[in-house]
C-alpha positions as a printed NumPy array, in Angstrom:
array([[13.886, 48.446, 27.205],
       [15.663, 48.447, 30.778],
       [18.844, 48.14 , 32.25 ],
       [17.519, 45.063, 34.121],
       [17.393, 43.201, 30.927],
       [19.838, 40.208, 30.705],
       [23.13 , 40.543, 28.722],
       [21.662, 38.422, 26.031],
       [18.682, 40.546, 25.674],
       [20.657, 43.498, 25.548],
       [22.809, 41.759, 22.62 ],
       [19.454, 41.14 , 20.867],
       [18.476, 44.58 , 21.119],
       [21.589, 45.486, 19.274],
       [21.333, 43.358, 16.482],
       [17.775, 44.424, 16.033],
       [19.291, 47.977, 15.559],
       [21.68 , 46.125, 13.063],
       [24.562, 47.   , 15.471],
       [27.364, 44.726, 17.205],
       [28.589, 47.693, 19.357],
       [27.203, 50.213, 21.835],
       [29.02 , 53.178, 23.676],
       [27.991, 55.265, 26.531],
       [30.567, 58.362, 26.537],
       [30.405, 61.288, 28.73 ],
       [30.164, 64.566, 26.775],
       [32.317, 67.887, 27.507],
       [29.269, 69.14 , 29.523],
       [29.227, 65.764, 31.515],
       [25.943, 64.231, 30.11 ],
       [26.376, 60.417, 29.335],
       [25.611, 60.26 , 25.672],
       [24.596, 56.957, 24.163],
       [25.725, 55.814, 20.631],
       [22.312, 55.532, 19.326],
       [19.072, 57.159, 20.555],
       [17.416, 53.6  , 21.289],
       [19.973, 53.436, 24.17 ],
       [18.782, 56.541, 25.776],
       [16.774, 54.988, 28.895],
       [19.96 , 52.73 , 29.5  ],
       [22.388, 55.803, 29.63 ],
       [20.069, 57.375, 32.063],
       [20.027, 54.59 , 34.308],
       [23.872, 54.293, 34.225],
       [24.246, 57.86 , 34.939],
       [22.031, 57.92 , 37.825],
       [23.564, 54.704, 39.39 ],
       [25.464, 55.49 , 42.521],
       [28.511, 53.751, 41.212],
       [28.698, 56.192, 38.43 ],
       [31.455, 58.89 , 39.177],
       [32.084, 61.004, 35.984],
       [33.341, 57.957, 34.064],
       [34.586, 58.546, 30.819],
       [32.951, 55.866, 28.878],
       [31.417, 52.395, 28.754],
       [31.999, 50.548, 25.398],
       [30.067, 47.18 , 24.625],
       [30.529, 44.63 , 21.809],
       [29.139, 41.423, 20.841],
       [32.032, 39.17 , 19.967],
       [32.697, 38.555, 16.221],
       [33.325, 34.573, 16.618],
       [31.142, 33.602, 19.757],
       [28.505, 36.344, 20.184],
       [29.414, 36.901, 24.011],
       [28.762, 40.313, 25.448],
       [32.288, 42.13 , 26.057],
       [32.651, 45.461, 27.638],
       [35.312, 47.949, 28.945],
       [34.772, 50.773, 31.149],
       [36.926, 53.865, 31.653],
       [36.819, 55.849, 34.859],
       [39.418, 58.761, 34.988],
       [42.453, 58.816, 32.738],
       [44.257, 61.959, 33.26 ],
       [47.059, 59.897, 34.814],
       [47.415, 57.534, 31.819],
       [45.508, 54.981, 29.78 ],
       [42.847, 53.227, 31.405],
       [44.3  , 49.735, 32.687],
       [42.805, 46.884, 34.529],
       [41.963, 43.25 , 34.147],
       [39.036, 41.721, 32.191],
       [36.514, 39.768, 34.487],
       [34.813, 36.748, 33.084],
       [31.519, 36.15 , 34.992],
       [28.139, 35.69 , 34.939],
       [25.661, 38.465, 35.441],
       [21.783, 37.934, 35.384],
       [21.373, 41.638, 34.203],
       [22.993, 44.459, 32.198],
       [22.632, 46.532, 35.345],
       [24.908, 44.078, 37.219],
       [27.654, 43.799, 34.694],
       [27.906, 47.644, 34.076],
       [27.804, 47.96 , 37.781],
       [30.823, 45.736, 38.296],
       [32.576, 47.827, 35.344],
       [31.755, 50.936, 37.065],
       [33.012, 50.017, 40.571],
       [36.012, 48.204, 39.353],
       [37.227, 50.651, 37.178],
       [37.167, 53.254, 39.663],
       [39.032, 51.188, 41.929],
       [41.749, 50.474, 39.476],
       [42.017, 54.318, 39.084],
       [42.6  , 54.745, 42.896],
       [44.836, 51.557, 43.134],
       [47.112, 52.63 , 40.083],
       [47.594, 56.452, 41.62 ],
       [48.31 , 55.123, 44.984],
       [51.015, 52.817, 43.533],
       [52.611, 55.485, 41.759],
       [51.79 , 53.88 , 38.206],
       [51.075, 56.334, 35.155],
       [47.938, 54.517, 34.517],
       [44.384, 55.562, 34.852],
       [41.163, 53.536, 35.969],
       [40.006, 50.907, 33.506],
       [38.079, 47.46 , 34.028],
       [37.047, 44.864, 31.17 ],
       [34.061, 42.339, 31.793],
       [32.913, 39.481, 29.787],
       [29.452, 38.175, 30.333],
       [29.959, 34.55 , 30.935],
       [27.693, 32.1  , 29.547],
       [25.31 , 30.13 , 31.636],
       [25.351, 26.95 , 29.382],
       [28.999, 25.926, 30.356],
       [30.445, 26.682, 26.943],
       [33.103, 28.669, 28.723],
       [34.699, 25.35 , 30.113],
       [35.671, 24.149, 26.612],
       [39.182, 25.092, 25.76 ],
       [38.37 , 25.96 , 22.231],
       [35.422, 28.144, 22.805],
       [37.512, 29.978, 25.557],
       [40.302, 30.679, 22.9  ],
       [37.852, 31.851, 20.37 ],
       [36.383, 34.034, 23.462],
       [39.386, 35.628, 24.32 ],
       [40.699, 36.447, 21.004],
       [37.153, 38.165, 20.324],
       [38.14 , 40.194, 23.516],
       [41.609, 40.859, 22.184],
       [39.903, 42.452, 18.883],
       [37.624, 44.416, 20.862],
       [40.274, 45.873, 22.944],
       [42.461, 46.67 , 19.617],
       [39.38 , 48.546, 18.294],
       [39.621, 51.008, 21.245],
       [42.992, 51.903, 20.068],
       [44.675, 52.018, 23.228],
       [42.084, 53.904, 25.351],
       [41.967, 50.765, 27.493],
       [44.838, 48.295, 28.286],
       [43.592, 45.07 , 29.575],
       [44.885, 42.375, 32.056],
       [43.983, 39.247, 34.094],
       [41.076, 39.216, 36.563],
       [38.684, 36.764, 38.225],
       [37.438, 34.117, 35.822],
       [40.543, 34.724, 33.325],
       [43.535, 32.49 , 33.304],
       [47.259, 32.697, 31.844],
       [46.111, 30.606, 28.496],
       [43.171, 33.238, 28.29 ],
       [45.759, 35.893, 28.457],
       [47.939, 34.265, 25.661],
       [44.65 , 34.067, 23.593],
       [43.94 , 38.041, 23.909],
       [47.602, 38.566, 23.02 ],
       [47.035, 36.896, 19.673],
       [44.569, 39.813, 18.587],
       [45.695, 42.912, 20.582],
       [48.944, 44.466, 21.716],
       [47.07 , 46.545, 24.534],
       [47.317, 43.747, 27.108],
       [49.667, 43.099, 30.082],
       [49.813, 40.023, 32.316],
       [50.65 , 37.688, 29.383],
       [52.786, 34.637, 29.949],
       [56.342, 34.731, 30.166],
       [56.693, 32.593, 27.003],
       [55.501, 35.756, 25.167],
       [57.546, 38.245, 27.061],
       [55.131, 38.772, 29.965],
       [55.429, 38.788, 33.833],
       [53.312, 35.744, 34.276],
       [51.018, 34.945, 37.434],
       [50.725, 38.074, 39.739],
       [49.261, 36.052, 42.577],
       [52.626, 35.635, 44.717],
       [53.316, 39.646, 44.236],
       [49.645, 40.393, 45.202],
       [49.872, 38.321, 48.271],
       [53.167, 39.807, 49.521],
       [51.586, 43.609, 49.138],
       [48.64 , 42.661, 51.304],
       [50.94 , 41.274, 54.085],
       [52.852, 44.535, 53.687],
       [49.461, 46.379, 54.419],
       [48.562, 43.899, 57.19 ],
       [51.953, 44.753, 58.791],
       [51.324, 48.359, 58.279],
       [48.116, 47.912, 60.057],
       [49.387, 45.875, 62.994],
       [51.98 , 48.479, 63.666],
       [49.742, 51.346, 63.602],
       [47.517, 49.822, 66.291],
       [50.678, 48.847, 68.371],
       [49.955, 45.037, 67.86 ],
       [53.292, 44.133, 66.829],
       [54.065, 41.415, 63.872],
       [52.488, 38.718, 62.062],
       [54.211, 36.399, 64.357],
       [51.807, 34.82 , 66.573],
       [48.699, 36.148, 65.128],
       [45.403, 34.346, 64.077],
       [44.27 , 34.944, 60.67 ],
       [40.873, 34.051, 58.657],
       [40.686, 34.131, 55.037],
       [37.692, 34.298, 52.805],
       [39.212, 32.344, 49.728],
       [41.956, 30.182, 49.348],
       [42.221, 30.606, 45.395],
       [45.735, 31.56 , 43.731],
       [45.951, 34.768, 45.892],
       [44.511, 33.109, 48.987],
       [46.905, 30.484, 48.811],
       [49.987, 32.571, 48.265],
       [48.826, 34.683, 51.01 ],
       [48.67 , 31.597, 53.239],
       [52.153, 30.853, 52.377],
       [53.295, 34.335, 53.315],
       [51.786, 34.325, 56.643],
       [52.996, 30.578, 57.452],
       [56.641, 31.97 , 56.783],
       [56.325, 34.861, 58.897],
       [55.167, 32.775, 61.762],
       [51.182, 33.053, 62.163],
       [50.154, 31.196, 64.904],
       [46.852, 29.754, 63.21 ],
       [45.243, 30.162, 59.738],
       [41.779, 29.25 , 58.896],
       [40.487, 29.572, 55.077],
       [37.261, 28.597, 53.319],
       [37.284, 27.817, 49.941],
       [34.148, 26.976, 47.348],
       [36.262, 24.865, 45.001],
       [36.807, 21.31 , 46.471],
       [40.113, 20.501, 44.427],
       [41.569, 23.769, 45.403],
       [40.563, 23.243, 48.922],
       [42.412, 19.848, 49.108],
       [45.591, 21.174, 47.102],
       [46.102, 23.841, 49.564],
       [45.472, 21.5  , 52.509],
       [48.236, 19.239, 51.028],
       [50.585, 22.124, 50.552],
       [50.459, 23.223, 53.949],
       [50.487, 19.681, 55.847],
       [52.048, 20.266, 59.039],
       [51.608, 23.86 , 59.178],
       [48.788, 25.693, 61.7  ],
       [46.505, 25.809, 58.468],
       [42.9  , 24.661, 58.469],
       [41.066, 25.121, 54.883],
       [37.19 , 24.321, 55.062],
       [35.505, 23.39 , 51.906],
       [32.209, 25.413, 51.853],
       [29.41 , 25.631, 49.288],
       [29.268, 29.094, 47.199],
       [27.8  , 31.843, 49.204],
       [29.058, 30.73 , 52.373],
       [29.741, 33.231, 54.788],
       [30.694, 31.533, 58.182],
       [34.237, 32.8  , 57.991],
       [33.224, 36.111, 58.778],
       [32.454, 35.015, 62.353],
       [35.649, 33.402, 63.01 ],
       [37.568, 34.919, 65.99 ],
       [41.079, 36.061, 64.716],
       [43.381, 39.219, 64.717],
       [42.942, 39.707, 61.113],
       [40.306, 38.87 , 58.69 ],
       [41.358, 38.737, 54.942],
       [38.538, 38.881, 52.37 ],
       [40.141, 37.178, 49.293],
       [37.657, 35.9  , 47.03 ],
       [34.968, 38.072, 45.345],
       [33.864, 41.372, 46.55 ],
       [30.775, 42.822, 48.23 ],
       [31.173, 40.944, 51.204],
       [31.242, 43.427, 53.882],
       [27.642, 44.818, 54.82 ],
       [24.707, 44.904, 57.514],
       [24.936, 40.972, 57.527],
       [28.559, 40.154, 57.864],
       [29.94 , 43.434, 59.848],
       [27.895, 42.648, 63.162],
       [29.658, 39.132, 63.161],
       [33.164, 39.935, 62.973],
       [35.387, 39.078, 65.727],
       [38.737, 40.561, 64.608],
       [40.817, 43.848, 65.041],
       [41.732, 44.324, 61.377],
       [40.14 , 43.451, 58.137],
       [42.552, 43.507, 55.219],
       [42.542, 41.418, 51.812],
       [42.957, 40.939, 48.187],
       [39.399, 40.983, 47.031],
       [38.161, 43.911, 45.11 ],
       [35.501, 46.191, 46.28 ],
       [34.974, 44.48 , 49.72 ],
       [32.35 , 47.09 , 50.869],
       [28.69 , 46.601, 49.731],
       [28.299, 50.334, 50.265],
       [31.019, 52.75 , 50.917],
       [30.253, 55.48 , 53.454],
       [27.571, 53.102, 55.199],
       [29.596, 49.93 , 55.84 ],
       [33.25 , 51.422, 56.53 ],
       [31.315, 53.738, 58.857],
       [29.867, 50.56 , 60.612],
       [33.54 , 48.959, 60.906],
       [34.819, 52.305, 62.36 ],
       [32.016, 52.347, 64.772],
       [33.009, 48.689, 65.725],
       [36.645, 49.821, 66.215],
       [37.765, 47.595, 63.324],
       [40.701, 48.64 , 61.317],
       [39.749, 48.578, 57.663],
       [42.239, 48.669, 54.704],
       [40.4  , 49.43 , 51.624],
       [41.582, 46.821, 48.818],
       [42.836, 49.625, 46.634],
       [45.424, 50.337, 49.418],
       [46.391, 46.792, 50.023],
       [46.006, 44.906, 46.937],
       [47.933, 46.664, 44.304],
       [50.644, 44.061, 43.477],
       [48.71 , 42.429, 40.593],
       [48.67 , 45.397, 38.469],
       [52.175, 46.671, 39.589],
       [53.706, 43.129, 38.731],
       [52.323, 43.383, 35.184],
       [51.55 , 47.028, 34.327],
       [54.878, 48.123, 32.86 ],
       [55.955, 44.817, 31.027],
       [56.677, 46.781, 28.011],
       [59.855, 48.13 , 29.669],
       [61.128, 44.516, 30.202],
       [61.586, 42.156, 32.913],
       [64.504, 41.649, 35.449],
       [65.169, 39.018, 38.089],
       [64.443, 40.788, 41.688],
       [63.222, 43.856, 39.707],
       [63.843, 46.74 , 41.84 ],
       [60.876, 48.706, 40.228],
       [58.952, 45.931, 42.048],
       [60.711, 45.342, 45.243],
       [60.62 , 48.864, 46.312],
       [56.734, 48.515, 46.753],
       [57.443, 45.947, 49.356],
       [59.912, 48.238, 51.179],
       [59.227, 50.828, 54.092],
       [61.201, 53.708, 52.611],
       [59.634, 54.631, 48.93 ],
       [56.917, 57.198, 49.366],
       [54.499, 54.851, 47.198],
       [55.419, 51.623, 48.885],
       [52.466, 49.606, 50.176],
       [53.396, 49.99 , 53.89 ],
       [54.395, 53.586, 53.574],
       [50.794, 54.313, 51.744],
       [48.902, 52.075, 54.332],
       [50.484, 53.85 , 57.159],
       [49.621, 57.523, 55.757],
       [46.09 , 56.699, 55.047],
       [45.633, 55.403, 58.974],
       [47.314, 58.312, 60.354],
       [45.225, 60.643, 57.891],
       [41.918, 58.798, 58.919],
       [42.725, 59.255, 62.604],
       [44.011, 62.878, 62.134],
       [40.712, 64.083, 60.156],
       [38.567, 61.648, 62.199],
       [37.159, 60.066, 58.949],
       [36.975, 56.279, 57.984],
       [39.954, 54.834, 56.105],
       [38.109, 54.573, 52.892],
       [37.455, 58.289, 53.074],
       [41.026, 58.865, 53.825],
       [42.294, 56.652, 50.979],
       [39.924, 57.965, 48.43 ],
       [40.843, 61.418, 49.091],
       [44.674, 60.462, 48.735],
       [43.956, 58.633, 45.573],
       [41.599, 60.991, 43.89 ],
       [44.463, 63.802, 44.405],
       [47.145, 61.6  , 42.771],
       [44.629, 60.639, 39.884],
       [44.304, 64.116, 39.039],
       [48.152, 64.44 , 38.25 ],
       [48.719, 64.618, 34.635],
       [50.78 , 61.808, 32.807],
       [54.249, 63.637, 32.31 ],
       [54.314, 62.705, 28.588],
       [50.784, 62.021, 27.245],
       [48.153, 63.953, 29.645],
       [44.493, 63.119, 28.753],
       [45.706, 60.714, 26.03 ],
       [42.826, 58.221, 26.667],
       [40.207, 61.329, 26.402],
       [41.487, 62.069, 23.083],
       [41.4  , 58.652, 21.856],
       [37.863, 58.156, 23.258],
       [36.77 , 61.433, 21.306],
       [38.326, 60.158, 18.267],
       [36.522, 56.928, 18.414],
       [33.053, 58.631, 18.911],
       [34.052, 61.101, 16.053],
       [35.037, 58.118, 13.777],
       [31.81 , 56.164, 14.35 ],
       [33.261, 53.352, 16.353],
       [29.779, 51.959, 17.291],
       [28.986, 51.35 , 13.65 ],
       [31.553, 48.476, 13.615]])
């Protein structure tokens, strides 16, 4: 038994143990405890991972209707319930699935704290089938209803939302089986697609970086984008409106590439359709490089290629290895804005849906300003100035600030998720 088994093999292991669920929960002493002894080696592997940072719990379940492997990972929840989107992706091994949950949940906790939200760090992950079933609308509806039931079983310790591989119709399916969900469609009282807000927030961070470096505004600058999907296309629109001189983007989806080209006909925008895994955009000469597709793209292979002054984008976890890759960027005198500083507006747009929605909502718009202490621009400048003052990387400066804020207890329900997790364990959640 190994954490390098496939998600399907892990599901088979659970079935042999006559279980549909498994959990790995941190004890008061800090040890990661598996729900059954047979999972001890996997618990040790998770706890020994460089991406494990005192996470409060990892929960997994075999979907009741689809048999898909579903998961939710909780990092730090002192500030509020664990909140973050559910990613639907193919993972060759359980290790990679769990690693994504660990990295993304920690990033969401940082993002929520820096945004001034009363939420903790959480992330959902669904193992995507390799056989193409996930393209069938009926299967997807059943899959996301499965995920909603799974979230409901966690009793509010984790609140889910939209992420890579998950669409608005998928969110509607989740909403049918749980109340612990945000980013639901407007037709059921939600805030809808957060991509435009996410893009606007990234531009605020870019403007802060340019100001900090004394480089002026977006107008007249050259941009390179890795990804022209929902957020990437919205980001292109924001940059065009602000007078960018040239925008080059790469995109793996042919239909999306054509749609973005058509949308920006006549604008200084070039969209290149490239095969999956293509990293040619990282060698594009520009003022600002914006990684806005999947993460894990800045490493020893891509950083030496960069010909830019600033890296700032919407993708999560852009650095393959924190400490090494952000230091390499610093040594090349490239200003890096961590994703959890720049790309907050997706969760901001939908996190507090339960309080209703307003046109031109001041609770949303203040994030785009330059006066509120938690605005994207203000926090970005604070991180950059702190990094200069302390002579550390921007990631170190941003992490220090985020970790400090994540330890501020929720004003009404401090440690609520921790209490919920304890109740789940005490009541035998894993027996299902």
